[in-house]
C-alpha positions as CSV (number, residue, x, y, z in Angstrom):
1,M,-62.8,-166.7,-88.2
2,T,-60.4,-163.9,-86.9
3,T,-60.1,-162.4,-83.5
4,R,-60.4,-158.8,-83.3
5,L,-57.6,-156.6,-82.3
6,P,-58.1,-154.9,-78.7
7,R,-59.4,-151.5,-79.7
8,V,-57.6,-148.6,-77.5
9,I,-58.8,-145.1,-77.8
10,V,-56.4,-142.6,-77.4
11,G,-57.8,-139.2,-76.1
12,L,-54.6,-136.4,-76.9
13,T,-55.1,-133.5,-75.4
14,G,-53.6,-129.7,-75.5
15,G,-50.7,-130.1,-73.4
16,I,-46.7,-129.3,-74.5
17,A,-45.6,-133.6,-73.6
18,A,-48.2,-134.6,-76.6
19,Y,-45.5,-135.5,-78.9
20,K,-44.1,-137.9,-76.7
21,V,-47.9,-140.0,-77.1
22,V,-46.7,-140.1,-80.4
23,T,-44.4,-143.0,-79.2
24,V,-47.2,-144.4,-77.1
25,I,-49.4,-145.1,-80.1
26,R,-46.7,-146.0,-82.0
27,R,-45.7,-149.0,-79.2
28,L,-49.2,-149.8,-78.6
29,V,-50.0,-150.7,-82.2
30,E,-47.1,-152.9,-82.2
31,R,-48.4,-154.7,-79.1
32,G,-51.4,-155.8,-81.0
33,C,-53.6,-152.8,-80.6
34,D,-56.2,-151.4,-82.7
35,V,-55.5,-147.5,-81.9
36,H,-58.1,-144.7,-82.9
37,V,-57.1,-141.5,-81.7
38,I,-59.3,-138.5,-80.7
39,A,-57.4,-135.3,-80.9
40,S,-58.5,-132.3,-79.4
41,E,-58.1,-128.7,-81.5
42,S,-55.3,-127.7,-79.1
43,A,-53.3,-131.2,-79.7
44,L,-53.5,-130.3,-83.1
45,N,-51.0,-127.3,-82.7
46,F,-48.8,-130.2,-80.9
47,V,-49.1,-132.6,-83.4
48,G,-50.2,-132.6,-86.9
49,S,-53.1,-134.9,-87.8
50,A,-51.2,-136.9,-90.4
51,T,-48.6,-137.8,-87.6
52,I,-51.1,-139.2,-86.0
53,E,-53.2,-141.0,-88.6
54,A,-49.6,-142.7,-89.6
55,I,-48.5,-143.7,-87.0
56,S,-52.3,-145.1,-85.9
57,R,-53.5,-146.6,-89.0
58,N,-56.6,-145.0,-88.3
59,P,-58.2,-141.6,-89.3
60,V,-57.9,-139.1,-86.6
61,N,-61.1,-137.8,-85.2
62,V,-61.3,-134.6,-83.6
63,G,-65.0,-132.5,-83.6
64,L,-67.6,-133.8,-82.1
65,F,-70.0,-133.6,-84.9
66,D,-67.9,-135.9,-86.9
67,G,-69.3,-138.9,-88.1
68,V,-72.8,-137.8,-87.2
69,S,-74.8,-140.6,-89.2
70,E,-72.5,-143.4,-87.4
71,V,-73.3,-142.1,-83.6
72,R,-69.3,-141.9,-83.5
73,H,-69.7,-139.3,-80.1
74,V,-71.1,-142.5,-78.5
75,S,-70.2,-145.6,-80.6
76,L,-66.3,-144.8,-80.0
77,G,-66.6,-145.1,-76.4
78,Q,-69.1,-148.4,-76.6
79,S,-66.1,-149.8,-78.8
80,A,-63.4,-149.1,-76.7
81,D,-61.8,-151.7,-74.6
82,V,-59.5,-149.1,-73.2
83,I,-59.1,-145.2,-73.0
84,L,-55.9,-143.7,-72.7
85,I,-56.1,-140.0,-72.4
86,A,-52.5,-138.6,-72.5
87,P,-51.1,-135.7,-71.8
88,A,-54.1,-134.9,-69.4
89,T,-54.3,-131.3,-68.8
90,A,-55.7,-129.7,-65.6
91,N,-58.4,-128.4,-67.8
92,T,-59.0,-132.2,-69.2
93,L,-58.9,-133.6,-65.5
94,S,-61.5,-130.7,-64.4
95,N,-63.8,-131.7,-67.1
96,L,-63.7,-135.5,-66.7
97,A,-64.3,-134.6,-62.9
98,D,-67.5,-132.2,-63.5
99,G,-68.7,-135.2,-66.3
100,R,-68.7,-132.5,-69.0
101,A,-70.3,-133.9,-72.6
102,D,-69.0,-130.3,-75.0
103,S,-66.2,-132.8,-76.7
104,L,-65.8,-135.7,-78.8
105,L,-63.6,-137.6,-76.0
106,L,-66.1,-136.4,-73.3
107,T,-68.8,-138.0,-74.7
108,T,-66.8,-141.0,-75.5
109,V,-65.4,-141.5,-72.1
110,L,-69.4,-141.0,-70.4
111,A,-70.4,-143.5,-73.1
112,S,-68.0,-146.3,-72.5
113,A,-67.5,-148.5,-69.5
114,C,-64.0,-149.8,-70.1
115,P,-61.4,-149.1,-68.0
116,I,-59.5,-145.6,-68.3
117,V,-56.1,-144.6,-67.9
118,V,-55.1,-141.2,-67.4
119,A,-51.4,-140.0,-67.9
120,P,-51.1,-136.0,-66.5
121,A,-48.8,-133.6,-67.8
122,M,-48.5,-130.5,-66.4
123,H,-46.6,-127.9,-64.0
124,T,-46.1,-128.9,-60.4
125,E,-48.1,-126.1,-59.3
126,M,-51.0,-127.1,-61.1
127,W,-50.4,-130.5,-60.2
128,D,-50.6,-129.8,-56.6
129,N,-53.4,-126.5,-56.3
130,D,-56.1,-128.3,-54.5
131,A,-58.7,-127.7,-57.4
132,T,-56.6,-130.9,-59.0
133,V,-55.7,-132.4,-56.5
134,A,-59.8,-132.5,-55.3
135,N,-60.6,-133.9,-59.1
136,V,-57.6,-136.7,-59.3
137,Q,-59.3,-138.0,-56.3
138,T,-62.9,-137.8,-57.6
139,L,-61.8,-139.5,-60.8
140,V,-59.5,-142.1,-58.9
141,N,-63.1,-142.9,-56.8
142,R,-64.5,-143.4,-59.9
143,G,-62.2,-146.3,-60.9
144,F,-60.1,-144.1,-63.2
145,V,-56.5,-145.8,-63.6
146,F,-53.6,-143.2,-62.9
147,V,-50.3,-143.3,-64.3
148,G,-47.5,-140.9,-63.0
149,P,-47.0,-138.1,-63.4
150,D,-43.3,-138.3,-62.8
151,T,-40.9,-136.1,-61.1
152,G,-37.9,-133.9,-63.5
153,R,-37.6,-131.2,-66.2
154,L,-41.0,-129.4,-66.9
155,T,-41.6,-127.4,-70.3
156,G,-39.4,-124.2,-69.0
157,S,-36.2,-124.2,-66.9
158,D,-38.1,-125.7,-63.9
159,S,-37.7,-129.2,-62.5
160,G,-40.7,-131.0,-60.3
161,T,-43.9,-133.0,-60.3
162,G,-46.1,-133.0,-63.7
163,R,-43.6,-134.8,-66.1
164,L,-45.3,-137.1,-68.2
165,A,-44.9,-140.5,-67.2
166,D,-42.3,-142.5,-69.3
167,E,-43.8,-144.0,-72.2
168,D,-43.1,-147.8,-71.6
169,R,-44.8,-147.2,-68.0
170,I,-48.2,-145.7,-70.0
171,V,-48.3,-148.4,-72.5
172,D,-48.3,-151.2,-69.8
173,T,-50.5,-149.5,-67.6
174,V,-53.1,-149.7,-70.8
175,L,-51.7,-153.3,-71.9
176,A,-52.6,-154.3,-68.4
177,Q,-56.2,-153.4,-68.1
178,L,-56.8,-155.8,-70.9
179,I,-55.7,-158.3,-68.7
180,A,-57.9,-160.0,-65.7
181,P,-57.3,-158.3,-62.5
182,D,-55.4,-161.4,-60.7
183,F,-54.8,-159.3,-57.2
184,N,-58.4,-158.6,-56.5
185,G,-59.3,-159.1,-52.9
186,V,-55.5,-159.3,-52.3
187,T,-54.1,-157.3,-49.6
188,A,-50.1,-156.6,-49.9
189,V,-47.9,-154.8,-48.5
190,V,-44.4,-153.4,-50.0
191,T,-41.2,-151.9,-48.7
192,A,-39.3,-149.8,-50.7
193,G,-36.3,-147.0,-50.8
194,G,-33.4,-147.0,-48.6
195,T,-33.2,-146.7,-45.1
196,R,-30.4,-143.9,-43.3
197,E,-29.1,-144.8,-40.0
198,P,-27.7,-141.7,-38.4
199,I,-24.0,-140.8,-37.2
200,D,-25.2,-137.6,-35.7
201,P,-28.0,-134.7,-36.7
202,V,-26.7,-133.9,-40.1
203,R,-24.9,-137.2,-41.6
204,Y,-26.0,-141.0,-41.7
205,L,-24.9,-144.4,-43.3
206,G,-26.8,-145.0,-46.3
207,N,-27.9,-146.4,-49.7
208,R,-27.8,-145.7,-53.5
209,S,-31.6,-146.5,-53.7
210,T,-34.4,-144.5,-55.0
211,G,-37.4,-147.0,-54.6
212,E,-37.9,-147.1,-57.8
213,M,-38.5,-150.9,-58.0
214,G,-40.5,-150.9,-55.2
215,V,-42.6,-148.3,-56.1
216,R,-42.8,-149.8,-59.8
217,L,-44.2,-152.8,-58.0
218,A,-46.9,-151.2,-55.7
219,E,-48.1,-149.4,-58.8
220,A,-48.5,-153.1,-60.6
221,L,-50.3,-154.1,-57.6
222,T,-52.5,-151.6,-57.8
223,R,-53.7,-152.0,-61.1
224,R,-54.2,-155.9,-60.9
225,G,-56.4,-155.1,-58.2
226,A,-54.5,-155.7,-54.7
227,E,-55.2,-153.1,-52.0
228,V,-51.4,-151.9,-51.4
229,I,-49.7,-150.2,-48.6
230,L,-46.4,-149.2,-49.2
231,I,-43.7,-148.6,-46.5
232,A,-41.4,-146.1,-47.7
233,A,-38.0,-145.0,-47.0
234,H,-36.4,-142.0,-48.2
235,L,-37.8,-142.2,-52.2
236,E,-36.6,-140.3,-55.2
237,V,-39.4,-141.1,-57.2
238,T,-43.0,-140.1,-57.2
239,V,-45.8,-142.6,-55.7
240,P,-48.9,-142.5,-57.6
241,R,-51.6,-141.0,-55.9
242,G,-54.4,-143.8,-54.7
243,I,-51.4,-145.8,-52.8
244,R,-51.3,-145.7,-49.1
245,V,-47.5,-144.9,-48.0
246,V,-46.3,-145.3,-44.4
247,E,-42.8,-143.1,-44.3
248,V,-40.2,-144.7,-42.5
249,S,-36.4,-143.7,-41.9
250,T,-34.2,-146.1,-40.5
251,A,-34.0,-149.9,-40.4
252,G,-35.7,-150.2,-37.1
253,E,-38.5,-148.0,-38.0
254,M,-39.1,-150.2,-41.0
255,H,-38.8,-153.5,-39.0
256,D,-41.9,-152.2,-36.5
257,A,-43.8,-150.7,-39.5
258,V,-43.6,-154.4,-41.2
259,T,-44.3,-156.0,-38.3
260,L,-47.2,-153.9,-37.8
261,H,-49.0,-153.9,-41.3
262,A,-47.6,-157.1,-43.2
263,S,-49.0,-159.3,-40.3
264,G,-52.3,-161.4,-41.7
265,T,-51.6,-159.7,-45.4
266,D,-51.7,-162.0,-48.6
267,L,-48.6,-160.8,-50.1
268,F,-45.2,-159.5,-48.6
269,I,-42.6,-157.9,-51.0
270,S,-39.2,-156.9,-49.4
271,A,-37.7,-154.5,-52.0
272,A,-36.0,-151.7,-49.8
273,A,-32.6,-151.5,-49.6
274,V,-32.1,-152.2,-45.7
275,S,-28.7,-151.1,-44.1
276,D,-27.3,-153.7,-42.3
277,Y,-25.9,-152.0,-39.6
278,R,-26.7,-148.9,-37.3
279,V,-24.4,-146.6,-35.4
280,G,-24.3,-147.9,-32.2
281,N,-22.5,-144.7,-30.6
282,R,-24.4,-141.9,-33.0
283,S,-23.5,-138.4,-31.1
284,D,-26.6,-135.9,-30.5
285,S,-24.8,-133.2,-31.8
286,K,-22.6,-132.3,-35.3
287,L,-19.3,-134.2,-35.2
288,K,-16.6,-131.7,-35.5
289,K,-13.9,-132.1,-37.5
290,S,-11.2,-130.2,-35.1
291,L,-12.1,-133.7,-32.9
292,G,-10.3,-135.4,-35.4
293,V,-11.5,-138.6,-37.5
294,P,-14.4,-140.2,-35.3
295,H,-14.4,-144.0,-34.3
296,L,-18.1,-145.3,-35.1
297,E,-19.8,-148.3,-33.9
298,L,-21.4,-150.6,-35.7
299,V,-24.5,-152.6,-34.6
300,E,-25.9,-155.2,-36.6
301,N,-29.6,-154.5,-37.5
302,A,-32.4,-156.9,-37.3
303,D,-33.2,-158.8,-40.4
304,I,-36.7,-157.8,-41.3
305,L,-37.2,-160.1,-44.4
306,K,-36.0,-163.2,-41.7
307,D,-37.6,-162.4,-39.5
308,F,-41.2,-161.7,-40.9
309,S,-40.5,-164.9,-43.1
310,G,-40.6,-167.0,-39.8
311,V,-44.0,-165.7,-38.3
312,K,-45.2,-165.4,-41.6
313,G,-47.9,-167.6,-41.9
314,S,-50.4,-167.8,-45.0
315,T,-48.7,-164.7,-46.8
316,F,-46.5,-165.3,-49.6
317,V,-43.1,-163.3,-49.4
318,V,-40.8,-162.3,-51.8
319,G,-37.2,-161.3,-50.7
320,F,-34.5,-159.2,-53.1
321,S,-31.0,-159.8,-53.1
322,A,-29.0,-157.3,-54.8
323,E,-25.2,-158.7,-55.4
324,T,-22.5,-157.0,-57.5
325,S,-20.7,-160.2,-58.7
326,R,-22.3,-161.6,-62.0
327,D,-20.2,-164.8,-61.6
328,S,-21.5,-165.5,-57.9
329,F,-24.7,-163.6,-57.8
330,V,-27.2,-166.2,-58.1
331,E,-25.2,-168.6,-56.2
332,H,-25.6,-166.0,-53.0
333,A,-29.2,-165.3,-53.4
334,S,-30.1,-169.4,-53.8
335,A,-28.2,-169.2,-50.2
336,K,-30.7,-166.2,-48.8
337,A,-33.2,-167.8,-50.0
338,R,-33.0,-171.4,-47.8
339,A,-31.7,-168.8,-44.9
340,K,-34.2,-166.3,-45.2
341,G,-37.5,-168.7,-45.5
342,V,-38.7,-166.4,-48.4
343,D,-41.2,-168.2,-51.3
344,L,-39.6,-166.3,-53.9
345,M,-36.0,-164.5,-53.7
346,V,-35.4,-161.7,-56.7
347,A,-31.6,-161.8,-57.8
348,N,-30.3,-158.1,-59.1
349,L,-26.8,-157.2,-60.1
350,V,-26.5,-153.5,-59.1
351,G,-23.4,-151.9,-59.2
352,D,-21.8,-147.9,-59.5
353,N,-24.0,-147.8,-63.4
354,K,-26.4,-150.4,-62.8
355,G,-29.3,-151.5,-60.9
356,F,-30.0,-147.9,-59.4
357,G,-33.2,-145.6,-60.4
358,N,-34.9,-145.8,-63.7
359,T,-32.4,-148.4,-65.5
360,D,-32.7,-151.5,-67.4
361,A,-32.1,-154.1,-64.9
362,D,-30.9,-158.0,-64.8
363,I,-32.7,-160.4,-62.0
364,V,-33.1,-163.8,-61.7
365,L,-35.8,-165.4,-59.5
366,L,-35.8,-168.6,-57.4
367,D,-37.6,-170.5,-55.3
368,Q,-37.9,-171.3,-51.6
369,N,-35.7,-173.9,-52.4
370,G,-32.5,-171.6,-53.9
371,V,-33.3,-173.0,-57.4
372,V,-33.8,-170.8,-60.5
373,V,-37.1,-170.2,-61.8
374,S,-36.6,-167.6,-64.3
375,E,-34.1,-165.1,-66.1
376,F,-35.1,-161.3,-67.1
377,H,-34.2,-158.3,-68.4
378,G,-36.1,-155.0,-68.5
379,T,-37.5,-152.2,-67.2
380,K,-38.1,-151.6,-63.5
381,S,-41.7,-152.3,-64.8
382,D,-41.7,-154.7,-66.4
383,I,-39.8,-156.8,-64.3
384,A,-42.5,-156.2,-61.5
385,S,-45.0,-157.3,-64.1
386,H,-42.7,-160.2,-64.8
387,I,-42.5,-160.8,-60.9
388,L,-46.1,-160.5,-60.4
389,D,-47.0,-163.1,-63.2
390,Y,-45.2,-165.8,-61.2
391,V,-46.6,-164.7,-58.0
392,S,-50.1,-165.3,-59.4
393,R,-49.2,-168.8,-60.8
394,Q,-48.0,-169.6,-57.7
395,R,-50.7,-168.7,-55.9
396,A,-53.2,-170.1,-58.5
397,A,-51.6,-173.6,-58.0
398,T,-52.0,-173.4,-54.2
399,P,-54.9,-175.3,-52.9
């Protein structure tokens, strides 16, 4: 007896980012999926049907009246385990929100009860347009899962939000729909980004955190059924719509926000890079170079992770320990795990060219006793899934 491969329908629409979706299709096939592509006529202006068929290993589907005898406009949707629409143009989002049924992709969506993943790609002005915002919210309310768009270089010379999400993130999001939503009913608070401590009205003490890790954790938790609040300090990455964001700036503000929002939750993940010190003699006006080198009095900030762990109750607490020395980073993280009272400590190597932004990273997971339970290398999305897999197992094992 053979087991049927999970069937993924990819709706390829007419955007310049269509060429990137070929990589998504290839990786889905490599990950054991039976991929069937529905391409719009416009999409075939960007990617040829021969390429799609060679990569997907299945015939490409185009016309609404193709395969009438097998009722293909219904059967594709009925057989799908997941539908991915990428790149989802503004026009496609509008048609989906209106419930239109005048193309093979649209009828397939209407005929399916499976999860639907949408990866938008368009220019920033189109993504931010009130009509698009309303259409996205309508689809989110219906349960559509959005991945991206990211911020970066667009088709022309401009940059902004609207770039197709990273191919690996799209694949991870699709595959996540094939597993049970193991965080259903879970309330979670995640911190992300880097806090900034003012020196004067224009200068600050800060760090190089982009918030990528925390955002990927919040995104993965949402995909797996959790209700998430993201406490964000100076993010340099786009937060997917549908995640509630509380913006803060300083370590003190983050401490207050965690106290307010994390108390009584099921899960707290402290992924932000929080400044250990603030300036005690902050100036109310810009410090002038003519006055000489200023003397800064540094005052230690409250320890958010330790303070919360002391009153966490039944909340499962995950901390992060960023270290620069490969030789001793596990030892330091182990000591922090024991001292701060966390349930799980994530030790990650950082440095000039590692650990920050959209880069692969090395992590080690340590339990509450500081004992290593796992080592892992991968993208931030991969790491987020690895961490949550461990948390899920621990929660399931707790009576």
